[in-house]
N, C-alpha and C positions, 0 to 999 in steps of 0.2 A: 220514560227512563231508560237508559241503556243497560243499567246494573240494577237487579232488584236487590231490596234491602237487605242487609246482612248483619248481625251481630259480629263477626268477625270481620277481620281485615281482608281484603281482596288479593290474593295472590293467583295469578295466572301462568302459566308456562307452557311452552312449546319443546317436544322432544328434540335430541339430536337427530338429524338427517333431514330436517324439515327447512325449507328455505324461508328463514324468519321472517323479512321483510315482507314477502309475499303473503304469508300466513298471517301475519299483522293486519295487513291490508284487508285480507278476506274476511278477519273475526271483526273488523270495524264495519266493514260493508254489510256482513251476516246479523250484526246485532242493529242495523238500522232500519230495515223494510218496514216495520209498524211504527215508525216515528216519521214527524213531518220532515218535509226536505230540509229545513234549517237546523235541525238538530245536531247531524254530524258537524255542520258548520260552528256549533257551540262547544263542541268537544276541543280538548285541548291534549294535543299529542306531544308529550317529549320524550326525545330521543338523544342517545349519549355522543353520536358524531355527525358530522357533516356529511360523511359518506351516506350514514343511514339515512338522513333526511333527504338527500337526492334520490337514493333508490328508492324510498317511500312516495316521493312526488311523483318519479317517474311511472310507478305502479298506478297510481292515481290518473296520470294523464294519458293511460292505455285505455281508460274508459270502463263502463258506460260514465256519460257525463253527470256530474253531481258537484254539490257543494263541499269543498275539503274541509278537513278540521284544521284547527290553528296548528301549525307547525312549528316546534321552538326545539331549542338545543338546551343542555343542562348548563352550558357555559353563558347562557342568555340570561339566567336568572338573577343575577347582579344586574342587569340593565332594568328589571322591574322593580328594582328599589325608589323609595320616595328620592326627588331630587334633591340632594343636598345631604340626604341621611347616610351616604357612605361616601369618604373620599375617593379622589380617583386612586386606581392602583399604581404602584409604583413600577416604573417600566422594568422589565427583567434585567435587560443589559445595564441598567443603571445599578440595580442593585448587585449584580454581579461584579462590576467595575469597582462599586464602594467596598464589596466585603475582601476583594483581592488585595485592595489597599490596606486594610485592617491586617489581613493575613501577612502581607509583605511586612509591615512594621513588627509585627510579631516574631517572625522568621529572622528579621536583623536583630532583635533584641535576644532572641534564643534560637540561635544557627542549628543546635542540636534536634530542635523539634522534628525538622523536615527538610527536605533539600528545596533549593530554592526553584528548581526545575519543576517541582510539582505544585505552584503558586496557583496555576489556573485550574488544575484538577481539584485541588482542596477547595478553592472558591466555588467551584460548581457541585462537589460533594457536600459542603455547609449550605449552599443554597438549597439545594435538595432535601436537606435534613430541615432547614426552616420550613419548607414549603410543607414538607410531611407533617410536622408538629402543628402548623397552623389548620392543617386539613383534617387532622386527628382530634384536634383541639387539646394537646398537649402543650404547656407552658414552661418556660427555662425554670420554673422552681421546682415543676415536676421532675426534671432531669437532675437537678441538683439533689433531690432528696433521695436519689436511689440508692440500694443498698450495694455497696461497692468495697466491702470488706475484703475481699478475696482479689483485688485487682488495683490496689491502691497507685502502682507506678504506671501503668497505662491510663488510669482515668485522672491522674494529675496532668499528663500530657493532653488529653482530650478535653478536660476541663479549659486549659489555656486557650483551645479553639472554640469551643461551645460560647465561652464567655463572649466571643466576638458577637454572639447574637444579641445579648446584651447591649453592646456597645452600639450595634447596627439598629437596633431599637430606640435607642435613645438619640440616636441621630435624625430619627425620622418619628418622633412622637406624635402620636394621632393618625399617621399614615399606614395605609394597609397593603400587603402584598397581594397579588393575583387570588391566592389560595385563602389567605384570611378574608379578603374581600367577600369572596364565593361563599364561606362559609357564613359568615355575618349576613349574606344576603339570604340564605337558606334558614337562618334562626329568625330572621326577620319575618320571612314569610311562613314558617312554620308558626310563630307567634300571631301573626295576623290571621290564619286560619283557625287556630283555636277559639277564637271569639266570632270570626265570620268565616265560615267554612263555604268553600263555593259548592254551589248547587250543580253547577255542569259538570260533565264527565272531564275526570284530570287522569291521564294514563301515561305512565312512564314505561317506555318500553326498551329492552336491549341491554340494561346494565346489569351488572352482577353485583353491583355495591361494593366493590373492592376498597373504595376509599371511604373513611368515615364520613365526610359530608355527604356525599352521595347515598350510603346507606341510610342516613339520619333522613334524607328526603324521601327516600324510597318508603321508609315505614310511614311516615306523615302523611302520603299521598295514599299508601294502603288502605289508611283510617278514614279517609274524606268518604263523607256521604255518598259520591259518585266517582271516588277515586279507585284506581286498579292499577298494578303493577304487573307486567308482562315478562317472565324470565326466558331467557334463551338458552337452550341446551339442557333442559332440565330432565334428570335420570329418573324416569317414573318405574324403572326396573331395580331400583336399589332399596332392599329389604329395610325395613323400621329398624333394626339391630342395628344395621349399619350408620343409618342416620345419628342415633343415638351416640354410636361410639367417636363421632367429629367433634367431641364437646372440649378436646385439648387441643389448642391452637399449635403449641411445641411439635405435635406429632401428626397434625391432620392440616396444617395450612397448605400443604402441598397436593392436597385432594382437588380433583376438579369441581366437586360439588360443595366444598366446605362454606364458600360464600353465600349459599343459598340456605345453609344450615344454620348460620349465624342471623341470617335475616328472619328465618321462621323462628328462630328461639327468641329474640327479640320482639317478634309479634305475637309470641305464644300460640304458634301454630304447630301442627304435626304435618308431615309429608302427605297425608290423605287431604289435607284442606287445600292443597295447591289443586288448581283444576285446569284442564286442558284448555287454551284459548280456541282452538278450532278442533276439528274432528281428523285433521290431517295426518295420516299415518306416516312415519319415516319411510326411508328408500328400504332399509332392510330391518325389520324389528329383531331378527336373530342376530344380526351383527350386533345391534346396540346391547343386547344382553351379554354376547360374549365379551365385549368390551367392559361393561359396566363391572363384570366380575373380575375381568384381568386388571381393573384400576382399581379395585378395594385397597382401602388402606394399609400399610405395611403391617401393623399389629393384629389385624384380621385376615391375612392372606389365607389362614389355614381353611376358610371357608372353600377354597379351590376343591380341597378334599372332598367336603360334604355337599357342595353346591354344583361342582364341575360335572359329577355323574350325571345330573339332572339335565344338563344343557342338551337342546335338540336342535337338530338343522343345522350342523357346523358346516356341513357341504354348503347350504343355501347362504349361511354367513360369510363365507369365504369365496364365493363363486366369482363375484366380480373384484375380488383383491387381488393385486399383484405385488410380489416381494422382490425388490431389486437390492442384491448385495454386490456392489461393483467392488472392483479390486482398487480404483482410486477414484477421485473426483472426477476425473476427466471421462473416465467410462461411465461414470453414472451420469453426467452432465447429457453426455451424447445419447445415453439409452432415452432419457426424459426427452431430448429433442425430437428422437425417432418417433417417439409416441404422439408427441404435440403436432409434428408433422401429418401423421396420419388423420389423427383429430380434425385437423384444417382440411384435409381431401375428404374425411367424410361429414363434414359438417357439423361435427359435435362442438360445444363450448366446453373448452379444458381449460384448466387452471393450476398452476404450479404454485403450491403454498409451502413458504420457507423463510425463516429469519435469516437464513445464511445468503447474505448478499453477493459473495464471492460465487456461489454455485448459480444464481440467477444469472450473473454475467456470463459465465460460462456457457448456459444453455441458450442465453440470447445470441452469443456469438455462433454457437452451432446452429441454430436458427437460420442465422444470416445466409448460410450458404444456398438455402433454398429460397431466400428473399421473405422470410416470414420475419415482419417486425412485430412481437407480442407487445400487448397492452400492458406495460409495467405500472402499476399503481404507486410503486414507491418512486418511481422516476429515477434519477442519478443525483448523487450527492453534489452538492453546489462547489465543494473543494475541487471535485473532479471534472467539473464542467469548464469549457475552454475560458470564461471569463475568471472562474474560481482559480485556476490553474495560473493565469496571467497575474493576478493580483499576487498569489503568493511567491511568484517568483520575483515580482516588482520590490516587495517587501524584503526578500532576502538580499537585494542590494545595499540596503542600509546595514546589515548584518556583518559583512566581509568584503575583505578586496575582490575587486573584479575579476574575474578570471575568465578564460577562452570559453569554457562550456556555458557558464551562466551568461555570459554575453551572448551567444549564438542562440542557446535555447530560446532567449527573448527575441532576437532577431527573426528567428525563424517559426515563431509563434502564429497562428493564423490572425490573431487581432493586432500583430504588431505591424505598424506603416499601412494601416488600411485606409488611411483616408484617401490617398491618391497616389498614384505612382508604385502600386504594390510589386509591378512584374520587375521594374528596374531596380527596386528594392532587394528582391530576390536573387537576382543576378549578381549585384554589387555584394550581398552578403555571401554568396558561394565563392567570390574572388577574395573577401576578405578571411573566408576560412581557410583557404588553400595557403593564403600568405601567412595566417598565424600557423598554422600547422609546419610551413617550412621555416619560418623566421621567427616565431613568437611575436612580442614577449608572452612570457606566462601569465603576467598580470596587465591586460592592455590599458592604455591611458590615452589623454588627449594628445601626446606626441606621437604615439604608435598610429593613431587615426589619420593624423595629418601628413604622417610620412608615408602611410598607404597611398594617400590621395595625391601625393605629388607628380607620380608618373604616370596616373590614369585619368581617363575621361568620365567622371562620375557625375551623377546628378548634381547639379549647384545645391549646396548647403547640407549634402548628406552627411559628410563628415562633422561639420559643425554641429549637425543634429546629435551624432554618435557621442561627440564630447559633451555637449548639454545633458543628455539623458543617461550616459553611463559613467562620466569621469567623475570620480571624488564624492559617491553618493555614500560610501560607509561611514557612519557616524558613530564616534566614541562616547560623547556625553548623553546623558540621561535628558529627554524632552518631554514638556507636556503632551498628552496623548492628543490633544487638540491639533498641535504642531505636527505629531507625526501621521494623522489623518489628512490632514491638509497636504502634506508631502506626497503622501501615497498617492493620494486621486490627481495632483497636479502631474506628478511622474507618469502615472499609468496612462492618463489621458494624452499626454505629449508624446509617448512612445506607440500609442494605438493610431494619434492621428497622422505621425511621420514628417519628413522633412519639407513634403510639399503642399500639405494641408492645415488648416486649424481646426477646432473643434475637439471631437472624440473620436473620431474612428466609427466602427461598429461596436465598440467594446460594450456600451449599453444598450445593444439592440438584442432582440430577440428576448425568448422569456429567462434563459440563462443571466443575459446581460441584466434583465430589468431585475431580476433578484437580487444579481450582485450590488446593482446600484441601490436598491432599497437597503442593502445590509449596510452599505457604506453611509446613507444618508441618517440611517438610525444609529451608526456608530458616531457620525457627526454631531447628532442632537445629542447625544449621552457624554460625549469626550470629555466636556468641562468637569465630569465628576470622576473621570479616570485618573487624575494625578499625572505625576512624572513617572515615565518608565525608560528602560534602555531600548535599544533597537531589536535585541534579541527578544525581549518580554513584548513589545509591540508585534513581531512576526508570531511569536507563539499566539499572542491573543487573537490575531486575526485568522490564523490557521483552526483554532478552535471554534469562532464564530461561522466560518465557511463550512467547517464539518458538520455544523448543526443543520445546516440548510439543504433543501431538497429542490430539484428541479424536475418537473414534469412536463415533457412536450409531446403533446399527444397529436401532432399534426397528420401522421399517417400510422396508427397503430393497426395490428391485425386484430379487429374487433373479437373475433372467437376464441383466441389465444390469449391468455391472461397469465401475468404473473403478481401475486397477490403476496402481500405480508398476512401475519394473523389477524391483524385489527380488519383489513380489508376482507378476510374470508368470511367475517362475523354478519358480513352484511350482502353477500353475494351467493349466488347458486351457480353449478356447473354442473354437466354431465359426467365430466372426467375429473377427478380431484387428484393432484399428485402431491403428497407429502415428503418432500425432499429434504435431504441432510439431517435423517432421524438419528442422530448421535449425541451423545452426552457432550454439553459443551456448547452445541451449536442447537439443537431442540430437544431438550429445554437448554436455554443459554445458562453459563454458569453464573452464579449470584456473584453481583458485584461486591468486592470486599469493602465493608463499612469500617472508615478509620474511627469513628466515634464510638458506637454502642454494638457489645455483642447481642447475640439473640435473646439471652435471658433478661438482660437491661431493657431491650426494646420491649420484651413482653412485659415486663415491669412498668414501663411507662407508657404503656399503651399505644406504641408506634406499631408499623406494619413489619412483619417478619421478613427476612430475605425469601422463605419459601414461598411469600404471595407470588411473584412473577412466576414461580415454577407452576403453582397453582393455577394461575390464569393460561399459563401455556397449556398444561395439561386439561383444562377446559376446552381451549381452540383445538387441541388433537382430538379431543372425544367428540367434538361436533363436526370436525372435518373428516374423520374415518367413516362417518357415517353416510357420506355421499353416496350416489347410485354408484358408481364405479371410482375404485380408488388404487391408488399406487403408494405403495412404502418403499423409498428409496435411501440407502446409505452407502457409502464409501467404507470398505473394511480398511482403507489405510489411507493418512493424509498424507499430505508431501514430508511431515516430520516422522510421523509414528503410527502405530496401529491405533485405531480409532474403538471408542466403547460404545454400544449400540445404545440407542436412547432407551431411558428406563420402561417406557410405555410399549416400546416396540419389544424389548425383552420379556415384558411381562406376558404381552401377547403371544409371542413365540413358544415361551416356558409353559403356558396354559394349555396351548394347542398340542404341543409335544406330550404333556402329561395326560393327554385323554385319548389313547389310542383305541379304546375301546368305542369311543364314539365317533371315530374317524378323524379326530383332530390331528393326528400325526400325518394321517393320507393329505387332510385338507392343507397342512402346512408345506408338504411337499408338492402340493401341485401350484400352491402360491409360489415357489422358490423357482420350479419349471417353467412358468410362465415368464418369470422375471430371467431366467438364465437364457430363454429363447431370445429376449429382447438384448440382452447382453453380448450373445453371440452375433446378431446383425449389427450392432454398434462395432464389435470388434473386425468384422468383416469390412464395414466401411473405412475403418482405421486402417487397414490392411494395406501396405503400399502395392503399386503393381511392379511386378516381379521384373527386375533391371538385369541385364548380363553382368557379370561381374567386373568390375573396372581392372585394367590391366595396370601393371607396374610401368610407368612411363619410360621411354628412352628413345625421344625423338633424334632424328637425323637430319637436321636442316641442310640445305646445300652449302658447300665449303664457302661459297662467295659471302654466304649472310652470316659466317661464324664470326665471333670477337677477333679483332686483331690487335686488341689493348687491354690489359688487365694488370691490375694493382699487385703488388706482393702479399696484401691482406686478403685477396681473392684467389690466392692459389691453394689454401688449404679448403676453402670451399670448391674448388674445382676437383679436388680429390675426394673430398667426403660428399658432397652433394652437387654433382654436374649440373642437374636439371635447374639447381637456383642460377648457374651461370647463364644458362640457354634462357630461362625466362627473363633476366635482367639485360642480356646483351642482345638477345635476339629478338624477342618478343617485345623488348623496351617496356615492360612492367616493372613499375616500383611500388613497394609499399607505400601505403599512406601512412603519414607521421600523425602519433597521436596527438588528438586535440587537447588533451589536458597534460600539459607539460609537467612533468616530474625531475626531482633531481636524480635521474636514474645513472646508470654505470657511464654512459656515453658523455655526458655531461661532465661528470667527475674526472673523467680521464682527460677531456679539453682542458678543463679548469687546473688540474694538477700539472698538467704539462706545460701550461703556461706558469703556472708558479715556479716551477724549476727551472724553466728556461730564463725567466727574467732574475732570479735569484743567481744565477750562474754568470750571467752576464753583469750583473751587479759587481759579483766577487771578482772578476776578471779586471774589471776599473779600478777596484778598491779590495785588495786581499783582505783588509782589516774587517770586512762584512762578513767574511766567511766563518760565522758562529751561527748556532740553533736559536738564539734570540731573534737574530736578523731575519732567518729562514721564516720563525712563527709569524712575523710581523709583517712580512711581504705576504705570507699565506692569509693574513687575516684582511690585509687591503683588498687583495684581488678576489678574495671570496665576498667581499662585502659589494664589489665592483660587479661581479658575474653571476652572484648565487642569490637570488630574491628570497628564497626561503631559508627563515632563520634557524628551523632546527637542523636542517642540511648543513648549514654553514658551521654551526657548532659540532656536529658530529664529524664533519671532514676536516675542519681544524684541529679538532682532538686526535685524530690520526696521525696528521702531520705533526703535531707536537710530540706523540709518541716515537715516531721515527727520527727527528729532526737531529738528535744526537748521532745517531749512527749513520745518518746521511752525511752530515758534516764531516765526521771523521773519514769515511769512505770517500768524500769529495776530496779531501786533503791529499788521500794516496793516489786519487786519479790524477788532480793537477801536478802533482809531482811526477806522475809517470807521462802525462801529454798534456798538451793544451788544446782546447775545445776551439774547432775552427767553423763549425757549423751547426746551425740549430734549424730544424724544421726543414731541411733542406729537401730540394725536389731534385728527382733523379728518374731518368729513363733510358732504357739500352734496347738494341734491336737484337732478335735472336735469329741470327743469319744461319742459313739462306732462308729461314722462313719469313714471311712478311707479317712479323708481330713483333709488338712493344711491349716491354715490360717495366711498370712504372713505380716508384715510392716515393715516400717522404720519410726521410730518417729523423728520429727526433734528435741526434745528437752525434757527431762525428769530432773526434779528438785526434790530433797528428803528434806523434811523438819526435824527437830530435833527429832520428834516423830516416824520418818521412814515412813510418808505417802508419796505419790508421787503427784506430781503436771506436769501434761502434757499440753505443748505449741504446737501448730501447726501454722506455719507461712502460710498467704494467701498473695499473692502480688495482688488477685483481692477481690473481695467483700466476705467477710466468711458467710457461711450459717446460717441463723437465726435459732433460736431454734426451730421453727416450722419445719422447713426444716429437721433439725438433728431427730427430733422425727420421721419424716415420710418415708424419704429416705437418706439423707447425713449422714449416720451413723458411718463414718469412725473414727471420734473421741472416739465415744462412744464404738465401737468395740474395738478401742486401749486400752480405759481404762479397758475393760474386759479382754483383753489379758494381760494386765499388772498383774492384781489380779491373773491370770491364771499361771503366771511366765514366759511369754512369751519371756522376756529378760534375757539371763542366767546371764549377767555379775550383774544384780540387784536382780533377784529372786522375787517370789511372794512377793506382797506388796498392801497395801491398796490405793487406789486412793481417794485422798482428793480433787482434782479441775482439771478440762481440760478445755483448753481455746484455742480458736482460736485468733490470733493476726493479724488483716488485715493491710497490709502494703501498702495500695493503696496512694490515693491522701491524706488521712487522717488517722490517727491511729485510728484501731476500734478495742475493745475487743468483744468476743460472747463468753459465757461460754456454755459449754456442759451439757445438762440437767441430771447430774447425779442422782439428787433426783428423777425425774420423771420417770427416765429409770437407774436403778443403774446396775451395771456392770453384775450381775449374771442374770437378767431379759435380758439383751441384747445378754448375751451369749446363752441362752435357744432360744431366738427369732431367733439368727443366725442359731443354730443347726436345728431348725425348716425349716427355709428358705433353707439352704445347703441340708437337708435330703428331702425336697420336691423334688430336682433334682436328688435325687438317686432312685425316683419312675420312673420305665418304661413310665407310661403313660404321665409324666410330659414333656411338649414340651418348646422349647426355642424360646417363641415368640418374633417375631419382634415388636420393639417400643411398648412394653406392656403397660408401663405407663410413656412416655415422660412429661416433665414438660412444654414444649412450643412445638406448631406445627412446628416451625422454626429450633428447633433442628436438627442439621446436625451429622448424625453417620457415621463413617468410614465403615460401611458395609450396608448401605441404598442403594446402587446401587446393592449389590449381592441380597438384598432382594427384588427388585424390586419395592422399594417403589416410589410411584408416578403414579403406574398402579394399586395401591389399598389405600385406606385412612383409617384413625384410625376406622371409622364406620364399616368397614368390619370385620367380624369375624375370628380369626385365624382357618387354616385349618391346623389339626397336621398331621404329616407325619411319620409313623414309619421307621426308616432307618435300615439297617441290615448290 
């Protein structure tokens, strides 16, 4: 026999800091020498995770050769039930879809219960509650009978949702969910063991019994004739008085050893009845004692005062512990990466353990600079993998009109058009992007694709493929889920294959593609149970499903450098363990809000308390901190605010600081000093190489290369920021138009100019049309034609409506004074004797009976004041001077009597040009002087020479390296050849 007969249930345990799978295998082997070779093969070993099973098998495979025990998982127990005794489990996705439909109908009937956007979150939460009820043996009747006298309002709302559980059960009478099926299988197995207990060894190892079904099985196995339970991370240093104080789950659930207390209580055992599985000693017994005292339950932390002075060897306990308190997450990640790099160079096995996936990504990115690819056990979320992102973008086509950015996001995706002709596709996509940036439209369609292909030699069929895949995909009506899934798969495969091939391209290749395909096929299988939904609901459902998947590609991991979640850390061992992200809300994670039951009601019903997860995390921490060498890291500040240290780190720090006589304060300071040294190296690595300060540029290109033509709108720029003129006309650089076209000030100006031009032309033909109503109707028609954004149309039309009456009244006065003779008139004039041309486009020119001109310039923003016009904003003054110089060929030289800005903003505002103070002849001479100055070889184009505001943003500030210098710095002319 492997175990001696015992009147008490058998509970074994291993202390924190021991490699659990390795010690488990050693214990099995050490109990087998006196037995025949087949005895170990008769033993049945039940472990809680597939990772544990793989590790145990690999340890046995290392030798010596022997017959192995029968290895199984807790989740395999349902398969041992007699055929036909248990119905097949309902697929989780089917249950989720059906629950979502029931909740959707409830929200339609009672919209005040919750927002429609929370539909899938509520269905997930309710499914989790049903799982938990089944696992803990709690019936809906138990929930209804709870004492809710103090919370009638909330309870009434919760009951409406919890009642859905009854509806769901009624839909599937006799069917079992996976948790209910597991519990029924365990109950059947226990019932069978009561009459026919197995005589071979049955060992359950590695579980803490945190779920009711597992706890029930552990108790049954511990009572078998040859049964045993092996507990991980048992605190042999915890006094009996502390064990006895864990009896109230409301205050003890978050303690790392609470689950072991509950198991011992149910088995009527005392802590001394738990025997060591092997004689393996922990890496640091002194550290285990220190951590045990630090993690005492909150009501008994006064033990620090009595037991703290008895702690010995604090220097030994903390000798291999380093504390990192970084200024921010980036500094924390870089310090961790540096230590992992050293471990790789020294041949150490090292593991980063953290539930913070953002931190693990930052560490992996930092390691990439040294070509170290860590073995990340959690892999990558499926929604962030290339197929996951691709499918989410395709589903987004159904929810909104096609925009330039969503089109190009898909066209540039590495899985798009990957069947054949990928190179030509990328070249044409680049040309299409430039065309859309220059010419639009903001919402591309089949007509835009056809127009793009008219004057270009493109791959045959490419524009037809664009139209087929991207035009008209937005769907307003609700459709069955089966139809949505079929559309998604068909469209995704068509975009992936491209215009030159059939099939699916590489969409479903590699591990990520295979995982995505499996998810789509599962969704296809369960879609008949999903009912009808909108495009937005379908996109939300797809995103939620993808977010729950993971992809782990282990093609080229750096085997000795690992990133583990807390689950993986339970079954592995490493020379160096780094516990990262030790902040509240990260480790432990914040308890998820429960929309159904509060803590008190959960305790009454026999459900798990929210602190259960915190207790499990505390146990993970207690195990991991007992490794041979440990790093404890956190960031003092996140991107948003200051952080709060993890409660366990906080307790450990406070305990050490409170024991100065035993050297606790010195030990903590040494831990911190070791961490600060690494943080200093990380900061040095981040420190940029010193560069000479950037000069304020003032280039002097050759006179022959300087511009010979400018428009009057560029003259203020030449005065304020000459460098912009140099970059545009000498270097011939132009800013790239934005991809996402918006109803900006430029478009508004163009459209409003057209509105008033058409309106005034119509009034010249028919004076009866000169009224505010006609102006508003003309505006509405042109806005509908030129502005595809409904909100912008409404806002701009409302502005025109506000000023329509004032404009019409002013227009009557203007037309009584003079008649319009030109709109959007192009003009140009030479500045003699300079070889230079000034050009303009006049918004409107009127001529009176005496032949004098009246110039008008429409401004959709605030028109410049007379003072601004005298100094900088001289375009209207220059336009008047050009008119008198005969710049407008169809009009000829004529004297300007009046020049006026007409502000068409929220209110009508007219600002005259100061022609009396600055007559056209004077302005023309000043312009000749200004332009002539830039024909001098020594005159440079200084950056930001006379900007009117410091927050002025120029198109070429980045090229001028503005920010590395400010306006107080003198320009440094540079002669160019």
